[in-house]
N, C-alpha and C positions, 0 to 999 in steps of 0.2 A: 249270258255270262261273258262271252268274248267281246261283244260290242260294248259292254260295261267297262271292262278292263281297258280296252283301247281308248275309250272316252276319258277315263280317268288318267290315263297316261298322257293324253292331250292336254288335260288340266295341269299336269305337272310341268309341261313344257311352258304353258301360259304363266303359272305362278312363279317358276323359276325365273323367267325373263322379266315379269313385273317387279320381283324382289331385287334382282340385280339392277334393273333400271333405276329404281328408287335410291339404291345404295350409291350408284355412280353419280347421281345428281346430288346427293348429300355430300359425297367426297370432294366433288367439284367446288362446292361453296365453302368448304372448311378453309381455315386459314392455315398457312405453311405450305412449303414446297417439298412434295416427296422426294425429290432427288437431292435435297440438302444432305441427307444422311449418307448418300452414296458419295457425294462430292467431298465431304469432310469439311471442317471448319474453315481451312485456308482456301481450298479450292472453290467453296460456295460462294466466296466473294468475287471470283471471276466470272463475268457474264458470259464469255466464251465457252467455258466449262458447262455452265448450267444450260446454255443453248445446245451443246452437243449432246448432253444427257437427254434433254427434252426430245430431240430428234431420235436418239437411239431407243427410247422407250415410247414413242409415238405421242408424248404429251404436248407437242406443239400443234396437234390437230384439234378441230373442235370436239366438244364432248360427244356429239352424236357420232362422228367418225370414230372416236375412240371405243365407244360402246359397240358400234357395228364390228370393229375389228375383234373386240373381246368375243361377241357372240360367234363370229365366224370361226374363231379358234375353239370356242367352247364346243361346237358341234363335233370337233374331232377328238375331244377329250383334253384339249390344251387349255390350262387355267392361266396362262401367262408365265411371265418370268419374274422372280423375285429381284427386287432393286438392290438389296444389300449383298446378297450371296451370288447373283448372276446365275441361279439354277432355276429350273422349271418349278413352278408352285406345285404341281401334282407330284413331283419327286420329293419335295419338302414335307407336304401334308400327308403323304401316303403312310409312313411309319407312325406319324402322330395320330392319324385317324385310327390305325390299328390298335394303338395304345388306349385311345379313348373308348374304342369298341370293347376292349377287355374290361375295362372299368365299368362301362354301361351294362354289359351282359352279367357281370358279377353282382352289380346293384339290383338289376332286375329280377335275377333268381332269388335274391334275399327277399325282395319285396313280395314275390309270388309265395314263396314258402312261408315266410313270417306273417305277412300281412293277411293272406287268406286264412291261414291256420287260426289266427287270433280273432279274426272276424267271424269265422264259422263257429268256433267255441263260445265267443260272446253271444251270438245270436241263437244258438242252440240252447244256452243256459241263461236266458234273458233275466236280468235283475238279481242274478246270483253274485257271489263275491268275485267270480271270474269275469263276469260282465262288467261290474262296477270297476274292478282293478283295470282291466283292459281299456275302458272308456277313459279313465283318468290318466293312465300312462300315455295312451296315444294322443289325447288332447295336450299333454304336457310336451310330448316330443314335436308335435306340429308347431307348437308356440316357440320353440327354439330355433333362431336362425342358424343356417348351415355353417355360416363362418364362425359363429360361437362354438357350435358342436365340434367343428373341425379342429379349432384351436385347443379346446378342452382335451379332446382325444390325442392330439399331438403332444400336449403338455404332460398328460398322464402316462400314455403307453410309450412314447418316445423319450422324452427328457427324463421322466421320474423313474419309470420301470425298465427302460431300455429294452422293451420287447421287440420293437419294430425299428428299421433303419430310418435315419433322419432324411436321407437323400433317396428318393425313389429311383430304382434302377430297372423298373418293368418286371421284376420277379413277383412271384405269388405273395411273398411275405410283405413286400412294400405296398402291394395292392390292397391288403386287408383293410387298413384304416380309411383310405379314401373311399373304397367301395362301402364300408359301413357308414361313412359320413353321409354318402349319397342316399343310402338305402333306408336309413332309420325313419327319416321325415316321410319318405314316400310310403314305406311299409305301414306307418301310422294312418296315413290317408287311406291306403288300400284296406286296412282292417276296418276303419269306420265306414268306408263305402261298402265293403262286403257284409258288414253287420246290417247296415240299413236296408240294403236290397234283399238280404235273405229274410228279414222280418216281414218285408212286404210280400215276399213269395210264400212265407209259411202261412199267411192269412188267406191265401188264394183257394178258390174252391176245389181246383184239381188236387192240390196237396191234401186237403181234408178228405177227398174221396179215396185217394191212394192209401191213407192211413186207415180209413174205415174198411177198405177192402182186405186189410190184414198184410199188406206188402211188408217185406222186411225193412227195418229202420234204415239200413245202409242203402237199400234201393231207392227208398224215398229221398234220402239225402243226396245221393250222387246223380240219380237219374232225373229227379223232378226239382229238387231245391236248387242244388248247385249250378246245374245246366242253365236254369232259367235266371239265375241271379248273377251269372258270371259276365254278362255282356257289358254293363256299365263298368265292371272291373277292367275288363279288356280295353275298353275304351280309354280309361285313364292310364293304363299301362302302356298302351300304344303311344300316347302323347307324352308320357314321362320318358319312354325309351328314345323317342325321337329327340326330345329336349337333351337328354344325356349324351347321344351320339353327336348332337351339334356342339358339344364341349361344355363340361362342367367347369365353368371359368373359375369360381371362387375355390372349389375344392382342389382342382388341379394347380392353382396358384399356391395354396396353403401347403399342400403336400409336394409341391415341385413335380407333379406328374406331367411327364412329357406328352401331352395330348394337344388336340387342336384348340381347346379352350385357353390353354397356356400360350399357344402360338398366336391366337388371336390378341391377347392382351400385349404380348411382346410387339406385335405388328402395329397395334394402335400407338403404342409408346414411340416406335420408330417411324411412325406416318408411313407404313409400307402398305400402300393401297392394294397391290395384287394379292398379297396374303389375306387381307381383310375381305376382299371380294371372293377369293377363293373358299375361305371358311363358310361364308354366308351362302355361297352357291351350292356347296356340299350339304350344309345343314338343311336348307330348303328341299333340295331334292330328296334327302333321306326322310324328312318329316312327311312329305306328301306320299312317298312310297309306302311308308309305315301306316299311314291313314288308309291307303288302298288295302293293305293286308289286313287291317282291322275290320274293314268293311267286308271283305271276303269271309272272314271268320265269323261274322254275324250270321251270314246265310248257312255256314256249316254248322253252327251251334243251334240255330233255330230256323227250321225250314220255312216257318211262316213268313220270314223276312224274304223279300223278292228284290233283287238288285236291279230295279227298273230305272 
């Protein structure tokens, strides 16, 4: 187990370096000068000011040297300095990552409670009115784009009913709508996935044997059916949680939620490369770590799985 964890952490380093290397190369070939936003419209015409800013931020050096300097700082936890504010990127992204994490946790909790519950009921009552209704509603929810769902909820519950604030302030009340926007589509996918995997497990011989032995229905459901059908659901939830922690760009923009997804959009508009690279670096690291946690959960839930 220890060797497996160390090896996967080594993969985390390789994947993070590879992602940031590709991003550096892409940003290098894109048009526009990142220091133009800092210099301003008048000063940006002065070659001396541009040259000074390039030296200040190390942009006068070759791309390989710039990337090497970034990696050297990254080892110490330094994500660089923001061009527009002159502050460390980690200091800027820290509170935003916390806001995004709150939103992601709330959405995942809704996914687990609502999605798994609907999937279990639909599978245990196959072809009933509950199953047909759940299949219809979840299919409809999956087909609605998140931007459309978010705008409808904002129009209905904020503008028309005035139940929630228009501007997100980080409070629980302002988090409800963006969390629901993120959770509804994922919960529908979780419900369909849970239903399909449970139907496969219900046909397994060991479940039929457990029922034939006269085990209580609750024991069969939780010990044999749910435990053996939950692994695909955990896989999807792990990927979904990693994606949410990387910033729900559309939802955060619609509800003006001050997370790293909104920060990424603003950084792209301002051509602020340090923020862009910082967000991507954090997202990649979180995603790989969550994949490691999911793999460890596999072995905990199913002893037949060996982390070799």
